[in-house]
C-alpha positions in Angstrom: -35.6 10.4 23.6 -32.4 8.3 23.3 -30.8 8.6 20.1 -27.9 5.9 18.8 -26.0 5.9 16.2 -27.1 4.8 12.6 -26.0 4.1 9.2 -26.8 6.0 6.2 -30.2 5.6 4.5 -30.3 4.2 1.3 -33.1 4.0 -1.3 -35.5 1.6 -0.6 -34.8 -0.4 -3.8 -33.7 -3.7 -4.7 -30.5 -4.2 -7.1 -30.9 -6.3 -10.4 -29.9 -9.5 -10.5 -26.5 -9.9 -13.0 -27.5 -11.9 -15.6 -25.6 -13.8 -18.6 -24.4 -10.8 -20.4 -21.3 -10.5 -22.6 -18.6 -8.0 -21.5 -16.1 -7.0 -23.8 -12.9 -4.9 -23.0 -9.7 -4.0 -24.8 -7.8 -7.4 -24.1 -10.5 -9.7 -22.9 -14.0 -10.8 -23.3 -16.3 -12.4 -20.8 -18.9 -14.6 -22.1 -21.7 -16.7 -20.4 -19.6 -20.3 -19.9 -21.2 -23.4 -21.8 -19.7 -26.7 -22.6 -18.6 -25.0 -25.9 -15.6 -23.8 -24.5 -14.3 -27.5 -23.2 -12.0 -27.7 -25.6 -10.2 -24.2 -24.7 -10.7 -25.0 -21.0 -9.3 -28.8 -21.0 -6.2 -27.6 -22.8 -5.2 -24.9 -20.7 -6.1 -27.1 -17.5 -3.2 -29.4 -17.9 -1.0 -27.6 -16.7 0.5 -28.9 -13.4 0.7 -25.6 -11.1 -1.2 -24.3 -7.5 -4.2 -23.2 -9.6 -6.7 -25.6 -8.0 -5.2 -25.8 -4.8 -7.8 -23.6 -3.1 -10.9 -24.4 -4.8 -13.5 -26.7 -3.7 -13.3 -28.9 -7.4 -10.6 -29.6 -9.9 -8.2 -30.8 -11.4 -10.4 -32.9 -13.9 -8.9 -36.6 -14.1 -10.8 -36.7 -17.3 -11.9 -34.7 -20.1 -15.5 -35.8 -19.4 -15.2 -35.0 -15.6 -14.9 -31.5 -16.6 -17.6 -31.4 -19.1 -20.0 -32.4 -16.4 -18.8 -29.9 -13.8 -18.9 -27.0 -16.5 -22.3 -28.5 -17.6 -23.7 -28.2 -14.0 -22.3 -24.3 -13.1 -23.3 -23.0 -16.5 -27.1 -23.6 -15.8 -26.8 -21.8 -12.3 -29.1 -19.3 -12.9 -28.3 -17.9 -9.4 -24.7 -17.3 -9.9 -24.1 -16.4 -13.4 -20.6 -17.9 -14.8 -18.7 -16.6 -17.5 -15.4 -17.9 -19.9 -12.5 -15.6 -19.7 -11.2 -14.6 -23.3 -8.1 -13.2 -23.7 -8.1 -10.7 -27.2 -4.4 -12.4 -27.3 -5.8 -16.1 -27.9 -9.6 -15.9 -28.6 -10.1 -18.9 -26.4 -11.3 -19.9 -23.2 -8.5 -19.6 -20.4 -10.2 -19.5 -17.3 -13.8 -18.4 -15.9 -15.1 -16.5 -12.8 -18.9 -16.0 -11.8 -21.2 -13.6 -9.4 -22.2 -15.4 -6.4 -23.9 -14.9 -3.2 -25.8 -12.3 -4.7 -27.7 -10.0 -2.2 -29.9 -7.7 -4.1 -31.9 -6.5 -1.1 -28.3 -5.4 0.2 -27.0 -4.3 -2.5 -24.1 -6.6 -2.1 -22.7 -9.5 -4.5 -19.5 -11.2 -4.7 -17.0 -11.8 -7.3 -15.8 -16.0 -6.8 -15.5 -19.3 -7.7 -12.7 -17.7 -10.2 -10.2 -20.2 -11.8 -7.7 -18.6 -14.2 -5.3 -20.6 -15.9 -1.0 -20.3 -16.1 -1.3 -18.9 -19.4 -4.0 -16.1 -18.0 -2.9 -15.4 -14.6 -0.7 -12.3 -14.4 -1.8 -10.4 -17.6 -3.6 -7.4 -18.7 -6.4 -9.8 -19.7 -6.9 -11.3 -16.2 -7.0 -8.2 -14.6 -9.6 -6.1 -17.1 -11.6 -9.5 -16.7 -11.7 -8.7 -12.9 -12.4 -4.8 -13.5 -15.0 -5.4 -16.0 -17.2 -7.7 -13.3 -16.6 -5.0 -10.7 -17.7 -2.3 -13.3 -20.7 -4.1 -14.0 -21.8 -4.8 -10.7 -21.3 -1.0 -9.1 -23.3 -0.2 -12.7 -26.5 -2.7 -11.4 -26.4 -0.4 -8.0 -24.8 -3.0 -5.8 -23.1 -1.0 -2.9 -20.9 -3.6 -1.7 -18.4 -6.0 -3.7 -16.6 -8.7 -2.0 -13.4 -10.9 -2.2 -12.9 -14.0 -0.3 -10.3 -16.5 -0.9 -8.3 -19.5 1.6 -6.5 -17.4 4.1 -3.0 -19.3 3.0 -4.1 -18.4 -0.6 -1.3 -16.0 -0.7 -1.6 -15.1 -4.9 -5.8 -14.4 -3.8 -5.0 -12.2 -1.3 -2.1 -10.2 -3.3 -4.9 -10.3 -6.1 -7.3 -8.5 -3.9 -5.4 -6.0 -2.2 -3.9 -5.0 -5.6 -7.8 -4.7 -7.5 -8.6 -2.3 -4.4 -10.1 -4.3 -1.9 -9.8 -3.9 1.8 -9.2 -7.0 3.9 -12.3 -7.4 6.8 -10.9 -10.1 8.6 -10.8 -13.8 8.7 -13.2 -16.3 9.7 -11.2 -19.1 11.2 -12.2 -22.7 10.4 -15.8 -22.1 8.7 -14.9 -24.5 6.1 -14.0 -27.6 4.9 -12.6 -27.9 1.4 -11.2 -31.2 -0.2 -10.5 -32.5 2.9 -8.5 -29.7 5.1 -9.9 -27.1 7.3 -10.0 -23.6 5.9 -10.3 -20.2 7.5 -11.5 -17.6 4.9 -10.2 -14.2 4.3 -12.4 -11.6 3.3 -12.5 -8.0 1.1 -14.6 -5.7 0.1 -14.8 -2.7 -2.2 -17.8 -0.5 -0.8 -19.6 2.1 -3.5 -17.9 5.2 -2.4 -14.6 3.7 -3.2 -15.1 2.7 -6.2 -14.9 6.1 -8.7 -11.0 6.3 -7.6 -10.5 2.9 -8.2 -11.9 2.9 -11.1 -9.7 5.8 -12.4 -7.1 3.6 -11.2 -7.8 0.9 -13.1 -8.7 2.7 -16.3 -5.4 4.5 -16.0 -3.5 0.9 -16.0 -5.7 -0.6 -18.6 -4.7 2.4 -21.2 -3.0 1.1 -24.0 -0.3 3.5 -23.4 0.6 1.6 -19.9 1.7 -0.9 -22.3 4.9 -1.9 -24.1 5.0 -3.7 -27.5 5.2 -7.2 -25.8 2.2 -5.9 -23.9 3.6 -5.8 -20.6 2.7 -2.8 -17.7 5.2 0.3 -17.7 3.3 1.1 -14.1 1.8 -1.0 -11.5 -1.5 -0.9 -10.6 -1.3 0.8 -7.4 -2.9 -1.4 -4.6 -4.7 -0.8 -1.5 -2.6 -0.5 1.4 
């Protein structure tokens, strides 16, 4: 009988879908996104920067336009969105979601992320991604995905910093705001998570931050 290489056997189980839970850390809280966050998000969304450039929505011309958008995405049961609320302000300063959820394949993506300029490159921003990754693996998912426009250098750096492995680029696979998009794919798989989790926990520890909240040591990237 001819034998061929096969992947490892996994238990026959289906991962539960993430719901609209609240997730709290030391520097940030994630709570289900709703229009009650609109005032905070409208305020921080007015900064002129590149944070909207690679998303298929935003910036929003009016507050009503943002209300319409948040009303729509906050009601997506198949893609739960969360407001990102740093402890330093107590106000929503961004959002993120679980998307492309495949319970039978134990695969899930953290995506449609918008972090305002005020939130970017902060302890709260890093912890928000850690909380989502930790929750996904705790639910039994084996593969957590990060994908972004291949021209989005900041998102590419963030993926590697968070420990994701670059898997390749899908060329010309989408059109965003009238422009052709190449999509870069990254992932973390379950056997890699314990070591990466330990690095996150060490970096997020209070002892790693000075009185101004600046990290003393970097989070080691995935090389």
